[in-house]
C-alpha positions in Angstrom: -74.4 -20.5 -61.4 -73.2 -23.9 -62.8 -73.4 -22.6 -66.6 -71.6 -19.5 -65.7 -68.2 -21.2 -64.6 -67.6 -22.8 -68.1 -68.3 -19.5 -69.8 -66.1 -17.6 -67.4 -63.4 -20.2 -68.0 -63.7 -19.9 -71.6 -63.5 -16.2 -71.7 -60.1 -16.8 -69.4 -58.9 -19.1 -72.0 -59.6 -16.7 -75.1 -57.9 -13.7 -73.1 -54.9 -15.8 -72.3 -54.3 -17.0 -75.8 -55.1 -13.6 -77.6 -52.7 -12.1 -75.0 -49.9 -14.3 -75.8 -50.4 -13.7 -79.4 -50.3 -10.0 -79.2 -47.3 -10.2 -77.2 -45.6 -12.5 -79.7 -46.4 -10.0 -82.5 -45.0 -7.1 -80.4 -41.9 -8.8 -79.5 -41.3 -9.9 -83.3 -41.8 -6.3 -84.2 -39.3 -5.0 -81.5 -36.8 -7.5 -82.5 -37.3 -6.5 -86.2 -36.8 -2.8 -85.6 -33.7 -3.5 -83.3 -32.1 -5.5 -86.2 -32.2 -8.8 -84.0 -33.6 -12.3 -84.6 -36.9 -13.2 -83.0 -34.9 -16.4 -81.7 -32.6 -14.1 -79.7 -35.3 -13.1 -77.2 -36.8 -15.8 -74.6 -40.5 -14.7 -73.7 -40.9 -15.7 -69.9 -44.6 -16.0 -69.2 -45.1 -14.7 -65.5 -47.6 -16.8 -64.2 -47.3 -16.0 -60.6 -50.7 -15.9 -58.5 -52.4 -17.8 -61.4 -53.9 -21.3 -60.8 -53.3 -24.2 -63.3 -56.3 -23.7 -65.0 -55.5 -20.3 -65.8 -52.1 -21.4 -67.1 -53.1 -24.2 -69.1 -54.5 -22.3 -72.1 -51.1 -20.6 -72.6 -49.4 -24.0 -72.4 -51.7 -25.4 -75.0 -51.0 -22.4 -77.3 -47.4 -23.7 -77.2 -45.6 -21.3 -74.6 -43.0 -23.3 -72.8 -41.0 -20.7 -70.6 -42.8 -19.5 -67.5 -41.7 -17.4 -64.5 -42.8 -17.6 -60.8 -41.9 -15.3 -57.9 -42.1 -17.6 -54.9 -40.9 -21.4 -54.3 -43.8 -22.4 -52.4 -46.4 -21.6 -55.1 -44.4 -23.3 -57.8 -44.1 -26.1 -55.9 -47.8 -26.4 -55.7 -49.0 -26.2 -59.1 -46.0 -26.9 -61.6 -45.2 -30.4 -60.9 -48.7 -31.7 -62.4 -48.4 -29.0 -65.1 -44.9 -30.1 -66.1 -46.1 -33.7 -66.2 -49.0 -32.7 -68.6 -46.9 -30.4 -70.9 -43.3 -31.8 -71.5 -40.6 -29.3 -72.1 -41.5 -26.6 -69.7 -39.0 -24.3 -68.5 -39.5 -22.7 -64.9 -37.6 -19.4 -64.0 -37.7 -18.0 -60.3 -37.7 -14.2 -61.0 -38.8 -13.3 -57.4 -36.4 -13.0 -54.4 -35.0 -16.2 -53.0 -34.4 -16.9 -49.2 -31.3 -18.9 -48.7 -33.0 -21.6 -46.6 -35.2 -22.2 -49.6 -32.1 -22.7 -52.1 -32.5 -26.6 -51.9 -36.1 -26.4 -53.2 -35.3 -23.7 -55.8 -32.4 -25.6 -57.3 -34.6 -28.7 -57.5 -37.5 -27.2 -59.1 -36.3 -24.3 -61.3 -34.2 -24.2 -64.4 -33.0 -20.7 -63.8 -32.7 -18.2 -61.0 -32.9 -14.5 -61.7 -32.3 -13.1 -58.4 -28.8 -14.1 -57.1 -28.1 -11.0 -55.1 -25.8 -11.6 -51.8 -23.3 -13.9 -50.6 -25.1 -16.1 -48.1 -27.5 -17.0 -51.1 -24.4 -17.6 -53.5 -23.2 -20.3 -50.7 -26.4 -21.9 -50.6 -26.9 -22.1 -54.2 -23.5 -23.4 -54.7 -23.8 -26.2 -52.3 -27.1 -27.2 -53.7 -26.1 -27.1 -57.3 -23.2 -29.6 -56.7 -25.2 -31.9 -54.4 -28.1 -32.2 -57.0 -25.7 -32.0 -60.0 -28.2 -29.4 -61.7 -27.0 -26.9 -64.2 -29.3 -24.0 -63.2 -28.9 -20.7 -65.1 -28.1 -18.1 -62.9 -28.6 -14.4 -63.2 -27.4 -11.6 -60.6 -30.1 -9.1 -60.0 -29.2 -5.6 -60.1 -30.9 -2.6 -58.1 -30.1 -0.3 -60.8 -32.3 2.5 -59.0 -30.7 1.7 -55.7 -33.9 1.5 -54.2 -34.0 0.9 -50.6 -37.1 -1.4 -50.6 -35.7 -3.7 -53.6 -33.3 -6.3 -53.7 -30.5 -6.4 -55.8 -26.9 -5.5 -56.1 -25.8 -1.8 -56.5 -24.3 -1.1 -59.7 -21.1 0.2 -58.3 -20.7 -3.2 -56.6 -21.7 -5.3 -59.3 -18.1 -6.1 -61.0 -17.0 -7.2 -57.5 -20.0 -9.2 -56.8 -20.1 -11.2 -60.2 -16.2 -11.8 -59.4 -16.9 -13.2 -56.1 -19.9 -15.5 -57.6 -17.3 -16.9 -60.0 -14.1 -17.1 -58.0 -15.2 -17.5 -54.3 -18.4 -19.7 -54.8 -17.6 -21.2 -58.1 -20.9 -20.3 -59.8 -21.5 -19.8 -63.3 -23.3 -16.7 -64.0 -25.4 -16.4 -67.2 -26.4 -12.8 -67.0 -28.0 -9.9 -65.3 -31.6 -9.0 -64.2 -33.0 -5.5 -63.5 -36.3 -3.9 -62.6 -36.2 -0.3 -63.1 -37.9 2.2 -60.9 -41.6 2.5 -61.7 -41.4 6.1 -62.0 -38.3 6.6 -64.1 -37.6 6.1 -67.8 -36.6 2.4 -68.1 -34.1 3.1 -71.2 -31.2 4.3 -68.9 -31.7 1.3 -66.6 -31.6 -1.1 -69.4 -28.6 0.7 -70.8 -26.6 0.4 -67.5 -27.2 -3.2 -67.1 -26.4 -3.9 -70.7 -23.0 -2.2 -70.3 -22.1 -4.0 -66.9 -23.1 -7.2 -68.4 -20.8 -6.4 -71.3 -17.6 -5.7 -69.4 -18.1 -8.7 -67.3 -18.6 -11.1 -70.3 -22.1 -11.7 -69.6 -24.4 -12.5 -72.9 -27.7 -12.7 -71.0 -29.7 -9.8 -69.9 -33.1 -10.3 -68.0 -35.1 -7.0 -68.6 -38.3 -5.7 -69.6 -41.9 -6.5 -68.4 -45.3 -5.7 -69.8 -44.9 -2.1 -70.0 -41.6 -1.7 -71.3 -40.1 -5.1 -72.9 -40.0 -3.4 -76.3 -37.7 -0.9 -75.1 -35.6 -3.5 -73.5 -35.3 -5.5 -76.5 -34.0 -2.5 -78.2 -31.2 -2.5 -75.7 -30.3 -6.2 -76.0 -32.6 -8.0 -73.6 -32.6 -12.0 -74.2 -35.2 -12.5 -71.7 -38.4 -10.4 -71.2 -40.7 -11.3 -68.3 -44.4 -10.6 -69.3 -47.4 -11.4 -67.1 -50.4 -9.1 -67.3 -50.1 -8.6 -71.1 -50.7 -12.3 -71.4 -52.7 -13.3 -68.4 -54.7 -10.0 -67.7 -54.6 -8.3 -64.3 -54.4 -10.1 -61.2 
């Protein structure tokens, strides 16, 4: 049994490194096809549910931007990793409870799930108290799915204005997760349109199955997990 563990770890390491390399190739190809520079797209390696030993090979390969869904999980594993690998940038891509805003602002460099006034108020308070420049994305619910968080497209302009005028938040861009049973392109196009008319330059769009499409529609951040780390 003892001999199997190192072999299994080595296999996971090869999988992660080959997955990262393939995703990088696909991003470069999608950027070239869209007439965009590769540097215009940030790859967020979604490491949620993976332990530190599964993330380390990707860090060793040079990846430095990672996404997590939960504050508690990130707090448990990332302080040691960031100490070992300088330059890590952490993005919260999952829902955020207002009572976790203090921890989120302390831990994350970017938050992609700004979607309601109570959270805006909590984030504004903590960003000021901690003097941290956290990059903020408003999450859209482009499919208006009742089970999914996010601002409805019809309410997006007003919400973005309130973020700025009522709460003093600097919004960097928009994030969306299209419905799984619909073509993603119309959702990416709608998100890009809303961003443009609100003067927002960053678009967090696209995951393992559709990031090439998202890049064609202007994504500046793609959130890729299983294509790098394998299935959970």
